[in-house]
KETOR-683614 format. One record per residue (C-alpha): residue number from 0; residue in three letters; z, x, y. Coordinates in Angstrom, 3 decimals. Layout:
PT resi resn       zz       xx       yy
PT  NUM  ala        Z        X        Y
...
// end
This chain:
PT resi resn       zz       xx       yy
PT    0  met   12.147  -16.321  -10.897
PT    1  ser   15.234  -14.143  -10.919
PT    2  lys   16.011  -11.722   -8.095
PT    3  lys   15.764   -8.720  -10.452
PT    4  lys   12.307   -9.802  -11.666
PT    5  lys   11.092  -10.171   -8.060
PT    6  gln   12.361   -6.665   -7.214
PT    7  glu   10.627   -5.169  -10.249
PT    8  glu    7.345   -6.874   -9.373
PT    9  ser    7.481   -5.767   -5.746
PT   10  leu    7.651   -2.124   -6.845
PT   11  tyr    4.212   -2.190   -8.462
PT   12  cys    1.005   -1.432   -6.640
PT   13  pro   -1.218   -4.537   -6.598
PT   14  val   -4.200   -2.517   -7.814
PT   15  gly   -2.164   -1.050  -10.652
PT   16  arg   -0.850   -4.481  -11.578
PT   17  phe   -4.398   -5.844  -11.597
PT   18  phe   -5.582   -3.133  -13.994
PT   19  gly   -2.514   -3.540  -16.200
PT   20  asp   -2.939   -7.301  -16.448
PT   21  leu   -6.606   -6.964  -17.332
PT   22  glu   -5.864   -4.393  -20.029
PT   23  arg   -3.326   -6.700  -21.657
PT   24  val   -5.724   -9.657  -21.581
PT   25  phe   -8.686   -7.757  -23.026
PT   26  glu   -7.013   -5.543  -25.639
PT   27  lys   -9.277   -3.735  -28.127
PT   28  thr  -12.542   -4.492  -26.350
PT   29  glu  -15.251   -2.377  -24.782
PT   30  phe  -14.278   -3.946  -21.468
PT   31  arg  -10.837   -2.357  -21.745
PT   32  thr  -12.388    1.052  -22.403
PT   33  his  -14.497    0.767  -19.255
PT   34  leu  -11.566   -0.570  -17.280
PT   35  arg   -9.372    2.353  -18.311
PT   36  gln  -12.093    4.812  -17.285
PT   37  ser  -12.510    3.076  -13.926
PT   38  arg   -8.769    3.362  -13.322
PT   39  ile   -8.987    7.095  -13.970
PT   40  glu  -11.908    7.384  -11.539
PT   41  phe   -9.996    5.383   -8.924
PT   42  leu   -7.034    7.748   -9.192
PT   43  lys   -9.339   10.774   -8.960
PT   44  ala  -10.810    9.294   -5.778
PT   45  val   -7.340    8.888   -4.280
PT   46  arg   -6.497   12.459   -5.303
PT   47  ser   -9.605   13.757   -3.526
PT   48  leu   -8.546   11.949   -0.335
PT   49  val   -5.066   13.451   -0.559
PT   50  asp   -6.499   16.936   -1.161
PT   51  glu   -8.778   16.601    1.885
PT   52  lys   -5.855   15.506    4.070
PT   53  ile   -3.748   18.445    2.869
PT   54  gln   -6.580   20.872    3.662
PT   55  his   -7.013   19.313    7.100
PT   56  leu   -3.295   19.620    7.888
PT   57  glu   -3.129   23.215    6.639
PT   58  lys   -6.177   24.146    8.714
PT   59  lys   -4.684   22.452   11.773
PT   60  arg   -1.365   24.260   11.246
PT   61  ser   -3.000   27.678   10.848
PT   62  ala   -5.094   27.104   13.991
PT   63  gly   -1.933   26.248   15.937
PT   64  val   -0.231   29.493   14.934
PT   65  lys   -2.855   31.576   16.747
PT   66  lys   -1.929   30.161   20.152
PT   67  lys    0.386   32.317   22.233
PT   68  met    3.155   31.040   24.423
PT   69  thr    3.142   31.883   28.105
PT   70  lys    6.430   32.357   29.839
PT   71  ile    6.621   30.547   33.162
PT   72  lys    9.157   31.553   35.743
PT   73  val   10.828   28.537   37.346
PT   74  glu   12.363   28.938   40.788
// end
C-alpha cells in the first residue's frame, strides 16, 4: 500500500468508513436505505452530545463571572 493511500485512510473515522463500505456493498437495497437513516441518527446523537457540552460550558462560564475578586494586602 502506498504512503499516500495510508495517509488518506487514516483521515477517515472508522465508523464513517464502516457505513461507507456497507453502502457501497449493498447499493440499491432496502438495507442501504435503513443504513443511511441510521447514519443520520448517529450524527444527530453526536450533535446532541456536543450541544449539551456547549450548554454546560456556557453555564459554567456565566456562573464564574458572578464571583468577585478580593484584594489581599501582602506585607
